[in-house]
N, C-alpha and C positions, 0 to 999 in steps of 0.2 A: 499123332503118334499112335502107331499100332501097339496093342498091349502084348508084351512078351513076358513069359514066366521069369520070375526072379531067379538068378543063379543061386546054387546051393550055398556058396560061400557068403554071398550077399544076404541070403536069408538068415543064416546063422548070425551074422553081424547085426542085422536088424532086430532079430529076437533079443539079443543081449542088450541093444540100445534101448528097445521099448521097455524091457523089464526094468532097467536102470532108471529110465525117465519117469515111468508112471506105474510100474509094478505089474502091468499086464503080462501074463505068461502065455506065449503062443506055443501051440503043439508042434510037432515035427513036420506036419503035412498041411500047412496053411499057406503054401506058396501062392496058390491062385487068389486066395482072400487078400494077401498083402499086395500082390500085383494090381488087382482090381481096385482096392481102396486107395493106393498111392498113385494110380494113374492120373486122377484128376488134379493131385498136388503137383505132380511133375508138369503137367500141362499149364496149371495156373502160374507156376514160377518159370515156365519157358526152359526148362531143362531139355536138352536134346534126347537124353535117355534116362531111364530109371537109375542106371548106375551112376550118372553124373549127380543126380539128386541125392542118391545114398551117400556119395563121397562128400558132398557138402554138409549133408545132415550130421554125419558122425564127427565131423571136425567141431561141431558144437558152437560155431560163431554166429549162426543165424536164428535168433529167438523166434522170429515170425514164422519161419520154416518149421521149427520145432513144434510150435503151437498147431500149426496146420496139420502136421503129420499125426500128432496126438489126437486132434479132432477127428481125423479120417479113421483112426484105428479104435476110437473109443465107441462103444455100443451105447447109444443114448435111447435105449428102449424104455419107454415110460407111458403112463396112462394115468387118468384120475382114479383115485380110490383103488389102486392096483391090489387085487386079491381080496379086497373088501375087509376081511377079517381084522387087519391090524387097525383099521379105523373104527371098527366095532368095538375092539378092546379099548382103544383110546377113549371113546365116547362112554362106554358102560362102566369101565373099570378104573383106568388110569387117571383121567380128568377128575372123577369124583373123589378118588383117594387124595390127589394133590390139592383139590379145592379146600379140603378140611384144614390144610396147614396155613391157609391165608397168606401165603408167601408167593412172590412172583415165580411163574412157571417158565422154564426154558427148554426148548425142544430143538434138536439138531436133525436136519434131513441131510445125511451125508450122500454124495453123488446124486444131487437132486435134479440133474439134467435141466430141462427147460422149465422146471418149477411145479410140475403137476403134483408131486408128492407133497411139497411144502404147503402149497395152496390147499390141498385136500385136507391137511392137518388143520389149517386155519379155518376152513369151512366146517369141519367137524367140531372145532371149538365153538363156533357160532351156533351150530345146531344143538350142542349141549346147553349153551346159555339160554337159548330160546325155549328149550324144553324144561329147563330148571331155573327159573327166574331167581336171581339173588344169591345162588349157590356159589357161582364162580365169580369172585369179586376182585381177584388178583390180575395183574398184568400177565399176558401170555406173549412170549417172544419166540419166533420160529426162525432159526437160521438155516439157510440152504447153501450148501457148497458143492462145487463140481470142479474137476481138473480143467475143464474147457472154458475158457473165457467167452467163447462164442455162445454156448448155451446158457451160461450165466447171464449175459446181456439179454438174451431172449427171456429168461425168467424174470428179470427186472422189469421188462416192459409189461408183462401180465396181459399179453394179447395173443390170441390164438385163432387160427383158421378153423373152418367148419370141420374138416377132417380130424384135427387134433381135439376138438371139443367133444365129439361124439364118442371118443375112446374112453369108456368107463364113466361118463357123466350122464346122468338121467336128464330128460328134458326139464324135469321140475327143478333140479339143482341149477341147471344152466340158466333158466329164467330167473331163479332166486338170487343167484350169485354173480351174474354176468349182465352186461348190457351190450347191444349190438353197436358197433362202430364201424361204419362202412361195410367192408366184407369180412370183418373180424369180430371176435367176441372179447370184451375188455372185462377183467375181473373187477368187482366192486372195490371201492377204495377201502371200506372197513375190513376186507379180507386181506388186501395187500399191506395195510398198515402194521399188521403183526409180524410181517416178514422182512427179512433182509437176505440178500445173496451176495456170495463173495467166491472168488476163485480159490481153490484149495486142492493140493495134491495130497492124497491120504498118506503118502510116504513121508511127507514133510511134518514139521511140528505143528500141531494144532492146539496146544495148550492155551494159546492166546485167545482162542474163542471163549474161554471161560468154562464154567461148570454147568452141566446140564442135568435135567430131571429125566429126560428121555432122549434116546438116540435111535433113529431110524437109519439102519445101514443095510439096506435090503437088496439082495441080488447083485452084490458088489464083490464079496469075498470070494466067490467062485472064480474070479479072474486072477487071483494072486496065488503065489507059491505058499507052502505050508509055513515056511519061516516069516513071510510077510503077514500072513493071516494072524499068526501068534503076536507079532509086534503091533499090528493095528488093534487087535482086541485088548491087548495089555494097555495100550495107550488110551483107548476109549474108556476102559475102566477107570483109568486115572482122571478123567475129566467128567465122570458121572458123580453126581452127589450121592452120599450114602443111601442105599436102598434104591438107587436109580434103576431105570429100565432100558434094556437094550432090545430092539426089535429087528430080527434078521429075516431074510428070505426063507420061504418054505423048505428049501433044501439046504439051509445053512445052519450051523450050530457052532457054539464055542468049544464044545467037547473035544478034548484032545489038543486044544491049543492054549487054553487058560482055565484055571480053577477058581476064577474070581466071580463066576456067575452061577446062579442056580436057576433051573428050569421052573417056570411058573405056568401051570395050565389053568386057562379060563375056558368057559363054555365055548367061546369062539375061536380059540386057538392058543398057541404057545408064545411066551416071551421069556426074556432072561433078566433076572433080578441080580443086581450087584450085592455081593455079600456085605453085610454091615461091619 
């Protein structure tokens, strides 16, 4: 099937569909992006044309097609220890603060993609323990979620090819926390044991996840409308423990959307603390 631009009326229909389905807000001039990303879905499901696929999609009767379309349109950009500073703050500031309470620590990695962020948090925890013997005695649980079941399944496997491993991961950390399995790198069991992964749409109810000490929601809010940002931030505040910490992407802030967080500046960067 040759790729043809998506028609204006179909593009508008798809924009509304995508926003309702997963909150992603497309701009007015992303016709080529949509056409190119949906082309492989159209071919996989053997639709004669993109229009035929769109018609079936908006009827809402094919869950498998819906999942494939969301997978195609979701940006799963990720790497190990992305931007570095959040993990430095976690190791130097947040874990030491929480360790003093001697209570279980729970951390949520929202939009965790194929697991690099959640596993980086787990590796950071181990590095803290090794540098500070006996200080962190409580259980640490890390929950990774993503809207895509495909990437959640990859995260659960904890196996990565050479190209994925080199993105943000030093050779020292690779050799320390991974073992070579055929042509892939498998994360060590002690790092995996702290984590669990599940499919979750941030537009849906996530109160069943429980209460968290820290939420990583990085480089995610930029894809949502102002109304959805406000809703997500308010609900995240609702599942943070008193004094809990929200870590956003470098270009993201709760300012203007909710008054439930206060900015906290550390030497390595900025986080947001839930008002008590």
